[in-house]
C-alpha positions in Angstrom: 2.3 -15.0 1.1 3.3 -12.9 4.1 4.0 -9.2 4.1 6.5 -7.0 5.9 6.0 -3.5 7.1 9.7 -2.6 6.7 10.5 0.6 4.9 12.1 -1.1 1.9 9.3 -3.0 0.1 11.9 -5.0 -1.9 13.2 -6.7 1.3 12.5 -10.5 1.1 9.5 -11.7 3.2 9.9 -14.6 5.5 7.4 -17.4 6.3 6.6 -18.2 9.9 7.9 -21.7 9.3 10.8 -21.7 6.8 10.5 -25.2 5.3 13.2 -26.1 2.7 11.6 -29.3 1.3 8.2 -30.9 1.0 9.5 -33.7 3.2 10.1 -31.3 6.0 6.5 -30.1 5.7 5.2 -33.6 5.9 7.4 -34.5 8.9 6.2 -31.4 10.8 2.6 -32.1 9.9 2.7 -35.7 11.0 3.2 -34.6 14.6 -0.5 -33.6 14.6 -3.1 -36.3 15.3 -5.5 -35.2 12.6 -2.8 -35.6 9.8 -3.4 -38.8 7.9 -0.9 -40.7 5.7 -2.3 -43.5 3.4 -0.1 -45.8 1.4 -2.5 -48.1 -0.4 -1.9 -47.9 -4.1 0.8 -49.4 -6.3 0.7 -50.2 -10.0 3.6 -51.4 -12.1 6.6 -49.4 -10.9 4.6 -46.6 -9.4 3.6 -46.0 -5.8 1.0 -43.5 -4.7 0.9 -42.1 -1.2 -1.8 -39.7 0.1 -1.4 -37.0 2.8 -4.1 -34.8 4.2 -5.5 -33.2 7.3 -8.6 -35.1 8.3 -10.2 -31.9 9.9 -9.7 -29.8 6.7 -11.1 -32.0 3.9 -14.6 -33.2 3.2 -14.5 -36.8 4.4 -17.8 -37.6 2.8 -16.5 -36.8 -0.7 -13.2 -38.6 -0.2 -14.3 -42.2 -1.1 -16.4 -41.3 -4.2 -14.3 -38.4 -5.5 -10.8 -39.7 -4.9 -10.4 -43.2 -3.5 -12.7 -45.1 -5.9 -11.4 -43.4 -9.1 -7.8 -44.0 -8.0 -8.4 -47.7 -7.5 -9.4 -48.1 -11.2 -6.3 -46.4 -12.7 -3.6 -48.4 -14.4 -1.0 -45.6 -14.5 -0.6 -42.5 -12.3 -0.1 -39.5 -14.4 -1.2 -35.9 -14.0 -3.5 -36.1 -17.0 -5.2 -39.3 -15.9 -5.7 -38.2 -12.4 -7.1 -34.9 -13.5 -9.5 -36.6 -15.8 -10.7 -39.3 -13.4 -10.8 -37.5 -10.0 -14.0 -35.6 -9.2 -12.5 -32.3 -7.9 -12.7 -28.6 -8.6 -9.0 -28.0 -8.7 -5.9 -30.0 -9.1 -2.3 -28.7 -9.7 1.3 -29.7 -9.5 3.1 -29.0 -6.3 6.8 -27.9 -6.6 7.7 -26.0 -3.4 7.4 -26.6 0.3 5.4 -23.4 0.7 2.8 -24.6 -1.9 2.5 -28.0 -0.1 2.1 -26.3 3.4 -0.5 -23.8 2.2 -2.4 -26.5 0.2 -2.6 -28.9 3.1 -3.8 -26.2 5.5 -6.5 -25.1 3.1 -8.1 -28.5 2.6 -6.2 -30.1 -0.2 -4.9 -33.7 -0.5 -1.2 -34.1 -1.3 -0.5 -37.0 -3.6 3.0 -38.4 -3.8 3.8 -40.4 -6.9 7.0 -42.3 -6.7 8.7 -44.0 -9.7 12.1 -45.6 -10.0 13.9 -42.3 -10.7 11.2 -39.7 -10.4 9.1 -38.2 -7.6 6.2 -35.8 -8.2 3.6 -34.1 -5.9 0.0 -33.2 -6.8 -2.4 -31.1 -4.8 -6.1 -32.1 -5.1 -8.6 -29.6 -3.6 -11.2 -31.3 -1.4 -11.7 -28.6 1.1 -14.7 -28.7 3.5 -16.7 -25.6 3.9 -20.0 -24.9 5.6 -21.3 -21.5 4.5 -23.8 -19.7 6.6 -27.0 -18.6 4.7 -27.3 -15.1 3.5 -29.5 -13.5 6.1 -31.1 -10.1 6.9 -28.7 -7.4 8.1 -28.7 -7.3 11.9 -26.8 -4.0 12.6 -27.8 -1.9 9.6 -31.4 -3.1 9.2 -33.7 -1.0 7.1 -37.3 -1.1 6.1 -36.6 -0.4 2.5 -34.0 -1.9 0.2 -32.2 -5.2 0.1 -32.5 -7.7 2.8 -29.2 -9.4 2.1 -26.0 -9.1 4.2 -22.5 -10.3 3.9 -21.5 -13.6 5.5 -18.1 -15.1 6.7 -17.2 -16.7 3.3 -15.4 -14.2 1.1 -16.4 -16.0 -2.1 -20.1 -15.5 -1.3 -19.5 -11.9 -0.5 -17.7 -11.4 -3.9 -20.7 -13.0 -5.6 -23.0 -10.6 -3.8 -21.0 -7.6 -5.2 -20.6 -9.1 -8.7 -24.4 -9.6 -9.0 -24.9 -5.9 -8.2 -22.1 -4.7 -10.5 -22.0 -7.2 -13.4 -19.1 -5.5 -15.1 -15.6 -6.4 -16.1 -14.6 -3.0 -14.8 -14.8 -4.4 -11.2 -11.3 -5.3 -10.3 -10.1 -7.4 -7.4 -6.7 -7.8 -6.0 -6.1 -10.7 -3.6 -3.7 -10.6 -0.6 -2.8 -13.2 2.0 -2.4 -11.5 5.4 -1.2 -13.0 8.7 1.8 -15.2 9.2 -0.3 -17.7 11.1 -3.9 -17.0 10.1 -3.1 -16.6 6.3 -6.3 -14.7 5.8 -7.5 -14.0 2.2 -8.2 -10.3 1.8 -9.6 -8.8 -1.4 -9.2 -5.1 -2.5 -12.2 -4.3 -4.7 -12.6 -1.2 -6.9 -13.9 0.0 -10.2 -10.9 0.5 -12.4 -12.4 3.2 -14.7 -13.7 5.3 -11.7 -11.4 4.9 -8.7 -8.5 7.2 -8.2 -5.2 5.4 -8.9 -3.5 7.0 -6.0 -6.2 5.8 -3.6 -5.9 2.2 -5.0 -2.1 2.3 -4.8 -2.2 3.5 -1.2 -4.5 0.7 -0.1 -2.4 -1.9 -2.0 0.8 -0.5 -0.4 -0.6 -0.8 3.1 -1.8 -4.3 2.4 1.5 -5.5 0.9 3.6 -3.9 3.8 1.4 -5.4 6.5 3.2 -7.6 9.0 0.9 -9.2 11.5 0.5 -12.8 12.9 -3.3 -12.9 12.5 -6.3 -11.2 11.0 -9.5 -12.9 12.2 -12.0 -10.1 11.3 -12.3 -7.0 9.2 -12.3 -4.9 12.3 -8.8 -6.1 13.1 -7.6 -5.1 9.6 -9.4 -1.8 9.9 -7.3 -0.8 13.0 -4.0 -1.5 11.3 -4.6 0.3 8.0 -6.3 3.5 9.2 -4.4 6.7 8.6 -4.3 7.8 12.3 -4.8 6.1 15.6 -7.8 8.0 16.8 -11.1 7.3 18.6 -12.9 8.5 15.5 -13.1 5.8 12.8 -11.7 6.7 9.4 -13.0 3.7 7.6 -16.7 2.5 7.4 -17.4 -1.1 8.1 -20.7 -2.3 6.7 -22.6 -5.6 6.4 -24.7 -4.4 3.4 -23.7 -5.4 -0.1 -25.9 -2.7 -1.6 -24.1 0.0 0.4 -20.7 -1.5 -0.7 -21.8 -1.6 -4.4 -23.0 2.1 -4.2 -19.6 3.1 -2.7 -17.7 1.3 -5.5 -19.7 3.2 -8.1 -18.9 6.4 -6.3 -15.2 5.7 -6.7 -14.4 4.3 -3.2 -12.5 1.1 -2.4 -14.0 -1.9 -0.7 -12.0 -4.4 1.3 -13.4 -7.9 1.8 -11.9 -10.2 4.5 -12.4 -14.0 4.6 -14.0 -15.0 7.8 -15.7 -11.6 8.4 -19.3 -10.7 7.6 -18.4 -7.0 7.1 -16.7 -5.0 4.3 -14.5 -2.0 4.8 -15.2 1.2 2.7 -12.5 3.8 2.2 -11.9 6.8 1.8 -14.8 8.4 3.7 -15.7 11.6 5.4 -17.2 12.2 8.9 -20.6 13.1 7.4 -20.9 9.7 5.8 -21.0 8.1 9.2 -24.4 9.7 9.9 -25.9 8.8 6.5 -27.7 5.5 6.1 -28.1 3.7 2.8 -31.9 3.9 3.4 -31.5 7.7 2.8 -31.1 7.0 -0.9 -34.3 4.9 -1.0 -36.5 7.7 0.5 -37.6 11.0 -1.0 -34.9 13.6 -0.8 -37.0 15.8 1.6 -37.4 12.9 4.1 -33.8 11.8 3.8 -32.6 15.4 4.4 -34.8 15.8 7.4 -33.6 12.5 8.9 -30.0 13.5 8.4 -30.6 16.8 10.2 -32.3 14.8 13.1 -29.2 12.6 13.3 -26.8 15.6 13.4 -28.9 17.2 16.2 -28.9 13.9 18.0 -25.1 13.8 17.9 -24.8 17.2 19.4 -27.4 16.5 22.0 -25.8 13.2 23.0 -22.4 14.9 23.5 -23.4 18.2 25.1 -26.6 17.6 27.1 -25.1 16.1 30.3 -21.9 18.4 30.3 -24.2 21.5 30.0 -26.3 20.3 32.9 -23.1 19.9 35.1 -21.6 23.2 34.0 -24.7 25.3 34.4 -25.7 23.9 37.8 -22.1 24.2 39.1 -20.9 27.6 37.7 -23.7 29.3 35.7 -27.1 28.9 37.5 -28.0 32.5 36.6 -28.7 31.5 33.0 -31.4 29.1 34.0 -34.9 30.6 33.4 -36.8 31.5 36.6 -39.7 29.1 35.9 -37.3 26.2 35.3 -35.0 27.1 38.2 -37.6 26.2 40.8 -38.2 22.8 39.3 -34.5 22.1 39.3 -34.2 23.1 43.0 -37.1 20.8 44.0 -35.6 17.9 42.0 -32.2 18.3 43.7 -33.5 18.9 47.2 -32.9 15.3 48.4 -29.6 14.8 46.3 -26.5 15.0 48.6 -24.0 14.8 45.7 -22.7 17.5 43.4 -23.9 17.4 39.7 -20.7 15.8 38.5 -21.2 12.8 40.8 -24.8 12.1 39.9 -24.0 12.6 36.2 -21.2 10.1 36.2 -23.3 7.7 38.2 -26.1 7.7 35.7 -23.8 7.7 32.6 -21.8 4.7 33.9 -25.1 2.9 34.9 -26.4 3.4 31.3 -23.2 2.0 29.8 -23.3 -1.0 32.2 -26.9 -1.7 31.1 -26.0 -1.3 27.5 -22.9 -3.6 27.7 -24.8 -6.2 29.7 -27.7 -6.2 27.2 -25.2 -6.6 24.3 -23.4 -9.6 25.9 -26.4 -11.5 27.0 -28.7 -13.6 24.7 -31.1 -11.5 22.6 -34.3 -12.1 24.6 -32.6 -11.8 28.0 -30.6 -8.8 26.9 -33.7 -6.9 25.8 -35.3 -7.6 29.1 -32.3 -6.5 31.1 -32.1 -3.3 29.1 -35.7 -2.3 29.6 -36.5 -3.6 33.1 -33.1 -2.7 34.4 -33.3 0.8 33.2 -36.7 1.4 34.6 -36.0 -0.2 38.0 -32.5 1.3 38.5 -33.7 4.8 37.3 -36.7 4.9 39.6 -34.8 3.5 42.6 -32.0 6.0 42.1 -34.4 9.0 42.1 -36.4 7.7 45.1 -33.1 7.0 47.0 -31.9 10.6 46.4 -28.9 9.5 44.4 -29.9 11.6 41.4 -32.5 14.1 40.2 -35.3 13.1 37.9 -34.3 16.0 35.5 -30.8 14.5 35.0 -32.3 11.1 34.6 -34.4 12.3 31.7 -31.4 14.1 30.1 -29.1 11.1 30.4 -31.8 8.8 29.0 -32.4 11.1 26.0 -28.7 11.4 25.4 -28.3 7.6 25.4 -31.2 7.3 23.0 -29.8 10.0 20.7 -26.5 8.0 20.3 -28.5 5.1 18.8 -29.5 7.2 15.8 -26.0 6.9 14.3 -26.3 4.3 11.5 -22.6 3.1 11.9 -22.1 1.3 15.2 -18.4 2.2 15.4 -19.2 5.9 15.3 -22.1 5.5 17.7 -19.7 4.0 20.2 -17.3 6.9 19.8 -20.0 9.4 20.4 -21.0 7.6 23.6 -17.5 7.9 25.1 -16.6 11.3 23.7 -19.0 13.0 26.2 -17.1 11.8 29.3 -14.1 14.3 28.7 -16.8 17.0 28.3 -18.4 16.1 31.6 -15.1 16.2 33.5 -14.2 19.5 31.8 -17.6 21.0 32.7 -16.9 20.3 36.4 -13.4 22.0 36.1 -14.2 25.3 34.4 -17.8 25.3 33.3 -18.8 26.5 29.9 -15.3 27.8 29.2 -13.9 24.3 29.6 -16.6 22.9 27.3 -15.6 25.4 24.7 -11.9 24.6 25.0 -12.5 20.8 24.7 -14.8 21.5 21.7 -12.0 23.4 20.0 -9.5 20.6 20.7 -11.9 18.0 19.4 -12.7 20.0 16.2 -9.0 20.6 15.6 -8.4 16.9 15.9 -11.2 16.2 13.4 -9.8 18.7 10.9 -6.4 17.1 11.1 -7.7 13.6 10.3 -7.6 12.0 6.9 -9.1 8.9 5.4 -6.7 7.3 2.9 -5.0 10.7 2.7 -8.3 12.5 1.8 -9.7 15.2 4.1 -11.9 13.7 6.8 -14.1 16.8 7.3 -14.8 17.4 3.6 -16.9 19.1 2.3 -16.7 21.6 5.2 -12.9 21.6 5.2 -11.8 22.1 2.6 -15.1 23.6 1.6 -16.7 22.3 -1.5 -20.1 23.6 -2.5 -20.7 20.8 -5.0 -20.2 18.1 -2.4 -22.7 19.7 -0.1 -25.5 18.1 -2.2 -24.9 14.8 -0.3 -23.5 15.6 3.1 -25.6 17.5 5.6 -28.6 17.2 3.2 -29.4 14.7 0.5 -30.6 16.7 -2.5 -32.7 15.2 -5.4 -31.1 12.5 -7.6 -31.2 14.9 -10.6 -28.6 17.1 -8.7 -26.3 14.1 -8.0 -24.7 14.2 -11.5 -21.1 14.4 -10.3 -19.1 12.2 -8.0 -17.6 13.6 -4.7 -14.7 15.9 -5.5 -12.7 14.8 -2.5 -12.3 11.3 -4.1 -10.6 12.8 -7.2 -12.2 10.0 -9.4 -11.2 9.4 -13.0 -14.8 9.9 -14.2 -16.3 13.0 -12.6 -19.8 12.8 -14.0 -22.5 10.2 -13.5 -25.1 9.7 -16.2 -28.6 10.7 -15.3 -31.4 11.3 -17.8 -34.9 11.5 -16.2 -37.8 10.7 -18.5 -39.8 13.7 -19.7 -43.2 14.3 -18.1 -46.1 13.7 -20.5 -47.8 16.9 -21.6 -51.4 17.1 -20.6 -54.0 17.9 -23.3 -57.2 19.8 -22.8 -59.1 16.9 -24.2 -57.7 14.4 -21.7 -60.4 15.4 -19.2 -58.0 16.5 -16.5 
């Protein structure tokens, strides 16, 4: 099934290779060296021919599951083959599209020829090697589940089903990509999720026209509301976070071949909240969220403020600190903007090199490279030690964001602020901040406000945004989701009354 993004959804959809007959499919497939044709069986007036892609089926199961049972049959009928063959799925094949998709997904095509009748059967013998469910690598947490999604969508669905064992969990399957034919599942709780949100996701999936979807990140980029550097969909590798989002009324999208799930709709504040926040006490979780928010602002504004103040506003520097800055910049021949860009780009190079190299080598490059280059840059007079500390802390602050995609955005957002600080100082920083905030206020996630509950303001949704209030105060689902069931049941056990005779 291939989808079109034309305005009229009723317009017929075209396959990348428009085969008219099954014979055309077999003729085209026979041009590939891994396509096998076997004509070895003939009983009475029946002849059986087998077609398959050697690279797509499990060759170890072929003799015992198919070849040996077929050799003992006296008549080739659908009922006898289904009874004797050791396979999980077997069905009749009537169209060229079914034959093409079946062969490419690891099925064997059986051609049964009689005197006046020809029939085709598809026997599933697909070969899959699933990776083991391992510990999350990007969203690792001390508490909570140690399971993460893998590249097989059936396993990922099982991980969700185990956490929500309810018939209320609905799944809609789509095949996306004219060449890749990737299976994509839209998952939601039917009695909770807003019907408009579900319809919006389904419409975007059904109208999607693209040649390949190899990962959920590729799907994310083509179904977001707006093309913006700020992500409007959360990608996560944690099944527990996905299950929690489903029970809130959100929608989860699973993509075959991707170890990550997409969660939508979301707000900007949910990018700074980790699932571990719900496993800690509400006081600790709230404090950690405030630390992350301060880290975001520090990561964005620390270096631009250094450039702006030293270039245009040195009078606002305290007298005690001013002398230290003068001494640190005595041997630096470049203006603040040059040394700031030099250090920022160096940090990004080290971070990118560490991410691309093998794990052990990457860690060594990041630590040793940072120390050596930073020390050498200060001693060579290319930068001041004060700016080196500021840039290092700003880079460290960007790592506190739980969602990697938002952390990357924060890293690059500060470069326009640095350039603006060199142009007009604090005034330019204020103008760029206004432009950035206006852009954030205009964004939506699946049509829902991106900056909720700040805009539009919702006092009830503040209980799980900037702070994470106690579980007893989380009795309602977020208002911006407009869920069918607004309230969530919560009944805390009553505390036992102490008696004077208990000895306390």
